[in-house]
TORDO-37959 format. One record per residue (C-alpha): residue in one letter; z, y, x. Coordinates in steps of 0.05 Angstrom, whole numbers, plus 5000, padded with zeros to 4 digits. Example, Ala and Ser with C-alpha at 12.3 -4.5 7.8 and 13.67 -1.06 7.14 Angstrom:
2
A515649105246S514349795273
//
This chain:
933
X716537836121X713337186103X712036916034X717236356028X715335715992X722435435971X722834795941X723034875866X728134355858X733234715907X740634675880X742335385896X749735265881X750034785940X747135275987X750935796029X749636546029X745936556100X741935936084X739836216017X737436876049X733936466104X730136026054X728036596013X726337026078X730337606049X734838146084X742138236061X742238966083X735339206065X732438746014X724938626009X719539086031X714339375983X709038936013X713138316008X714338475935X706838555922X705337895958X710637485922X708537785855X701637505862X704636825886X710036735831X707337195776X711337675730X718337555711X716637345641X716836735597X709636415584X707636255515X703335635497X698735815439X700035495373X695335365314X692136035290X693036205214X685836005197X686935315227X693535215187X689735415124X683934935141X688434355155X691034375083X684634175058X684333535098X689333185050X686232595023X687832734951X684933454959X678833194992X677732714931X678933294880X673833724917X668633184914X670233084840X669533834827X662533834862X660033244822X662733534757X659234204772X652433854784X653433444720X654834104680X648734434713X644533864692X647133884620X646934634621X654134704605X659235204630X662734854691X669634974664X671934274693X669534404761X672435144765X679434854739X679434324791X677334814847X683035284823X687934714831X685434524899X685835244922X692835314894X695334684928X692134914993X695735594990X702135274974X701734825035X699335405077X705535845057X710135285077X707035155147X704735845168X711236145189X710136355260X714736055314X719536595335X724236225380X720236415443X719737125422X727437145412X728136825483X723637405513X728537925478X734337665522X730737955585X733738605612X728539205607X730139475674X734539265735X737139585799X734739265862X735239375937X728439455966X726239796034X733439946047X734640395987X736940295915X731340275862X730840145789X724839745769X722439375705X725238665698X718338365697X717138615769X722838215798X720837685850X724837145886X728437435950X729738115913X737038325916X739538545847X745738985836X750138805775X755839175742X759739135673X754939185616X748838965653X744438395625X742637915683X734737945688X733437335733X737036735762X740336835829X745436645883X751437115890X751937495955X758137905934X762937895875X768238375859X772638155802X765837915770X766137585702X759937395664X759237165588X754936575592X756136325520X748736465500X746435985553X752235455559X755335515491X762235655522X765936255497X770336365555X768036855606X766436575675X769836845735X764636865792X765536725865X760236895920X763136525980X763735835949X759035275953X759234695903X757733965896X750633785876X753033495812X756434095787X754934245714X751334875693X757435175663X761735075727X756635385778X760536005794X756736215852X750436305807X748336805755X743136665701X737937045664X739937245593X747337275608X751837895607X756838215658X763438285623X767338585681X766838725754X760638795799X756138385843X750138325889X745437765876X739737455915X734437265861X732336515868X728436445804X723836875756X720136725695X719136005677X722935795739X729636055711X734435655667X732336065607X724735875631X726435125631X729435195560X723035545540X718835015568X723134455531X722534865468X714934895473X714734175493X717833925429X712533665381X714533785305X714433125271X712833065197X719133015152X720732405114X718432705050X711832925083X710732215108X712131945040X707432415006X702032205056X703331485039X703031634965X696332024972X693131405011X695730874960X693431304899X686631494929X685330774953X687230474888X683230974847X677030864889X677630124881X678530174807X672630624798X668530164836X670329594794X669129974729X662630274752X659929624780X661929244715X658729784674X652329744711X652228974712X653428924636X650029564612X644729664666X643130304702X641730704636X649630754630X650531024699X651231744680X656331574629X660231134679X659831724727X663732154678X668831574669X669631564748X670532294749X676032264696X679331694733X679232064796X682332694765X687532244730X690131884791X691432534829X698332834807X695833544816X702433884794X706733454841X706133914902X708034524861X713634124828X716433894898X715834614925X719434884867X724834344872X726034464944X726635214931X731935074876X735434644928X735735194976X738635654924X743835164909X745535074986X745935814994X751835774944X754635284991X754035745051X747635375079X741335775090X734935355090X729435625134X724235085121X723334785054X722234045070X729034055106X732334045036X730033345025X730733115096X738333285092X738932715039X736232235092X740932425149X744231845182X747632195243X750732875249X751433125320X756233705320X758534205369X766034315374X767535045382X767135425317X764234835276X769634315279X774634815302X776035535278X774035855349X781236145348X786035925404X792735745373X799135565413X801734895394X807134725448X812035085492X815934735545X821235085587X826334745629X831134735574X826934655511X820634305484X818334665422X812534565372X809435185344X807135175273X801935625239X794535665235X789336185259X791236835280X796136985222X803037135253X806736655212X809836035234X816035725262X818435445328X821434715319X825934415371X828333705362X826033715288X829634355271X827235095267X830435565319X830236295336X826636295403X829236965422X836336735424X834536215480X833636625545X828436255580X824336155514X825036885494X822837135567X816836705564X814936995497X815537685531X811337455588X805937195542X806037865502X806238345560X802338005614X796438105568X790838555550X789038325478X790938645414X792838335344X790338725285X788438625215X781038745193X778538725123X784938325102X784137795160X787837775224X783237845285X784037875360X780938445403X780438135473X780637465504X781836915456X787036555503X790837205511X790337335435X793836645422X799636855465X800137545426X800237155363X805536645389X810037285406X808937575335X811136935303X817937025338X818137745311X817238095377X814038795366X808438935417X807839635392X815339825403X815739435470X809539795494X813140455482X819740255520X817139865575X811940205617X806539785660X806640095730X802539595769X797339055749X794538475792X788538245748X786437525745X782037265800X778836605803X781536485875X788736615851X788036345782X793336785754X794837515738X801437915739X804038575714X810239005735X814239395682X819639885684X824640015631X827039275627X833639435595X829939575531X828938775523X836138705511X835638955441X830538385424X833037765460X838237455505X837137625579X838837225641X843937615682X839437725742X835238235696X841238655676X840739115736X833739045761X829439685749X822839325750X820538635722X814538255745X811337795695X805937285714X801736785681X795936295702X794335595726X800835205725X799234855791X797435515826X803335925795X808235405814X806535445885X808936175880X815635975851X821835855891X826735805831X826935625755X830335885696X834035385650X837535715591X841136305626X841935945694X837136085753X836735525804X832435305864X826534845848X827134175880X821433645889X823633255830X823333885783X816734105809X813733405797X816533385727X813434075711X806633825739X807433165696X808833575632X802734005645X798433395655X801233055589X799733675552X792533725582X791432995560X792733195488X786833655495X791134295501X789334875550X795634985590X798335585621X804535695668X809236285662X813836585714X817937245729X821637615780X826238215776X824438695832X827239355860X821239675884X814239755862X809839275903X803639465937X797339425892X792739185949X796338565964X797538145902X799337525946X804937875978X807738135911X806737465876X812137125918X819236815903X817536775829X822236445778X819035905738X819435995661X815335435628X808935185599X804835385538X799434935511X794335185462X788134945430X782235155388X785334995321X781534505277X778334735213X783334455159X777334205117X773833835173X778033215170X776233085094X769033255111X768932725167X771932205118X766332365067X761232285122X763531575139X764331415066X757231645055X754531195116X753331795160X755531775232X759032415256X758332535331X761233065379X756533385432X760333945468X760634345531X768134275536X772033835577X772733085562X780133065551X779533615499X773733295464X776832645461X783632895434X780033305377X775232745359X781132275353X784832775310X778832855266X777132135256X770532175293X773131685348X779131245354X784031145411X779530595442X773130965438X768631115497X766231815515X760832055564X760732675607X754433045629X755332735696X755132035668X748632215630X745632475693X746331825725X743631415665X736331235651X733631375584X733730625569X741130595585X742431225543X738830905484X743630325485X749730755496X748331225439X749330615390X756830625408X758831265440X760631865393X763432345443X759432745495X762733285540X760533765591X753233685571X747134095591X740934285549X737233675575X742733215557X742733465486X735433365480X735932665512X741432465462X737232695406X731232305427X735331665441X738231695370X731131785342X728831205382X734030795345X730631045279X736231535262X734932165222X739032655262X742433325244X744133735310X748534365307X748234915358X749335625372X746935775444X740035865473X741435215511X741434875440X734635095420X730334505448X735033995416X735534365349X727734355346X727433635366X732333385311X729933255241X735033795218X736534335269X742934695246X744435375278X750735765271X750336365227X756136775253X756136595330X749136325336X743936695380X737436895350X733936355393X738135815362X736736075290X729636135302X728935445327X732935155270X731734855200X738135085170X743335625186X750735545171X753236215142X760136025154X759535585218X763335015185X761934275193X764334165122X758434585098X753534055133X756733545090X755933955028X748834105047X747533355058X750333204989X745333714960X739733394999X741432714969X741333014900X734233334914X731632674940X734232294883X731032794833X724232784871X724132034862X726032144788X720332594773X715332214817X716131604777X715632034716X709532364738X705931774767X707531294708X703631734662X698231824714X697331044723X697331014646X691631534642X688031194694X688230514661X686830794594X680431104620X678430524655X679430024599X676130434546X668530294570X670229584590X673929404524X669929844477X663130024506X661130394446X666430944462X665631564503X670831764555X677231914514X679532484559X675733034594X677933244665X680133904634X684833534587X687333094645X688933714684X692933984624X697033354622X698033334699X699834044704X703334244637X705333624601X707933304664X709533954702X714734274655X719033654644X718633464718X721634154737X727234004687X728533374720X728933674786X735834044769X738833364741X746333434764X748732934820X751332214804X758932214815X758631724870X752732064909X756632114974X759831404967X753231064980X749630955047X743931385066X737131135047X733330755101X729531285138X723530795144X723130655068X716930845033X715931244970X715230624929X721630304955X727430054912X722929844854X719730534844X713030234852X713929664807X717030124756X711130624756X705730024750X709929714696X710630384657X703430494671X701129864638X705629954581X703030664572X695930404574X697029864523X700230364475X694530854487X688730324481X692030054415X692130764388X685130874413X682630294373X686630494309X684431214314X676831044328X676630624263X680431134224X675931704250X669631304228X671731304155X670132044145X670632724176X670032884247X668432204283X671332474354X678132594324X680231974357X679532284426X684932854406X689532314377X689331924444X690332594481X696432814437X699432114439X699232094515X702432784519X707832634469X709531954497X711032334563X716332754527X720132104507X719131844578X722332474605X728432404562X729231684582X728031734654X734032204668X738031564688X735530874708X742330514684X745330964628X742330984559X740131664532X745231654476X750731564534X748732194567X749932874541X743833294530X747533894553X748833614626X741433834636X739234254577X732934434614X729933754599X731033884523X727834544529X721934314570X720533764520X720534254462X716034764496X711334244515X710733964446X709434664418X704134814475X700634134458X700434304383X697434974400X691534634434X690234284368X691634834316X689935484355X682435564347X680835894416X684935384455X681834824412X674835064431X676335164504X679934454512X675034094469X680133834416X679733704341X683933854281X688733304260X691433184194X699233124183X698532384176X694432334240X699632754276X705132334246X701531714275X701132024342X708532164342X709831464321X705531104376X708831594429X715731374413X714130684433X714530874509X721631174499X723530514463X721030104521X724530464576X731430434540X730329684526X729329554599X735929894612X739229444561X735728834590X738128994661X745129124638X745428454605X742828114666X748128504707X743028904750X744729574774X739130054785X740330684830X735031264822
//
């Protein structure tokens, strides 16, 4: 046997059995020889998914210290340590700065170091062992030893270990939901060849690695192993997706660049001016000023505050059934502009529910939601008892008994054991009052012809037909028949087996016009997005031969049609409306059929009657440029493949959209990873999709995404709120330190690096954390999403921080001049430094109270709507006083005792910043300007 080199792009679903065997040089009877297996294993490698190495842990940790602000702090710590060594002082400033650098580095490492487990979850989907035919005998081998050309045997319960072309299939049904996202089992057919453009979910002559055999058995010619399988292609796509920084990470990078650049520029000006006017003798003193300025400009506490804020946001989201797996995703949710949602289980309940029945005498609507056996049958606007209408009642019995599913109550909720479609028929019958348990005792199933994909129908034969008379009116023809055949299936295929129809109690021969009307009704129901089944029966006198279903299923009597749909989640319509009001665009990307997708999208308000939709085949024919144009208008995508989902997300991102993508199957993993927010289903989702996601929906509900988006907006608003609070003071500190040697050359540096660290970590930190839990504004979901491209200083934030920093500096310098003159009159001449330090700290407390809102005055806001701010202010004031009046702390931080009068002066100057911020609000209100945080 030669080693084949088949074209890796071969569309195996288009190839017949003999041609496939020929291309792979395999033998249908004996399989491969042992030597051929060895040769091919060296050629193709093991049947395993290959992993591309990521960053090692040490590299992730090292990368944390490439942040420009941390690099500047490291330089400051080194210079500070050198100066302390020269002056023979304990280097407490350098140690404190290094401690902050290490803390921030560790925080960043913990956020990034989570190992990528999506590929590991993919690997777990491979079967540990498999039965193959080699050298003419059956063998069991490890799955990694499979090679193309092997012949694999499958039976119920097996997990498919490689991709392959079916050679034989006996009632073979596979669960492919993990790969395709479709919940329905797929009936496989070995003898068919399919068109080249057949979608993955419809390739019924192929099997795929990672799927499961639900029933039947089969023999498979392996066509692809390892990375050449559909699962392997997904793994390659998954590893090929590069993780982009989140909007918050981009904004923090921008912030660091601006702060460091501005600080270094100001340092250069101060040192240059000092040397020019004071000569090189003042250089060391100016160097101390520069060090203090560098420490002042860096918001050392900001990374910790942001991390805690995001963690608080995750806790709030868990209470709303959204589990955040990566902290930065909390803020990113607030920037989402487009939500790409799957249909099944997210927009819908993943519960098939009958909505319509059409017999030749009646057209009925069926009410009720979910699997609860509660509802009515409405005909011509009036409720009716379906059991009193013979053709309707018999159709209900048909749906109930030609069925293998069971309705039962679990933990207080109704649930279906079995196929969801059959479950919907059981629920429909239960709504009419038919008792499956009693009928099962009185009617005995004697023969069953199971569903097959060739016949597209199933039928059963029962004895004890007379028992039905107690529950419903029966046609006369059933009165004397010992047996009853009940059938259901594809309306077109089942109608071909029917010679008569039942209308009320009358049986008549079907004519061409009636057949045409039945098919028109079926098409009309399908156009509404319903899954349509046909029903028929036949009274018989003898038990048919089980081996010949086609002979038995003849001369049937047509009963009618049933239309069912995966019922919508009742809260989703409101959630879609909230999306649109918030300027977020909802889209549906599903593996379901186009008609079903369009009907549900229109019902939910995702699309209108004139909206366009695209199928997977349409996307296949499109170039990426055409798709990028199409995604600006099209909201509905049906019958899509993994590559299509990934392409759609990339096309939206090309249009500068922040995309949230939902998914539950393995096939969704690359798109989930590519999207800014990948959202996996917590109930139905695979481990692969969860590992690739940023967020997991604990209830698989679209409305939860909208709730999480609201929380994300609140988090982003609060981040902006405490950023302007923290940086307003930092700029004030920076200007105060810069101005002191220029305006008053006789003064020392007013603040030591250690005192600045205290301000940035404690005085700023506690109130900033309190601002992080500020409740949402009432209209938070009535505003459009923020521009994804906006910088951290957008919408007036930069101007505000600069303005407040200047006011802060003016207050501080004025205080400095007064305090210096006051201190020279007696006592400790360095008390002025402590007064400046205290004034700066206390002024921030007033700023924290005022900054809670950009438009409402503090007296208009209840302090109890966020009591944490009041608590943080009181705590920080106490801690600041301890630095002055507790001797060990006073000695460590280099402060001086203040008299009651001096402390009162500090409080007086510090209130001026609060007054300024409140005055700005009044001014804007008079001018009619609305400011949003």
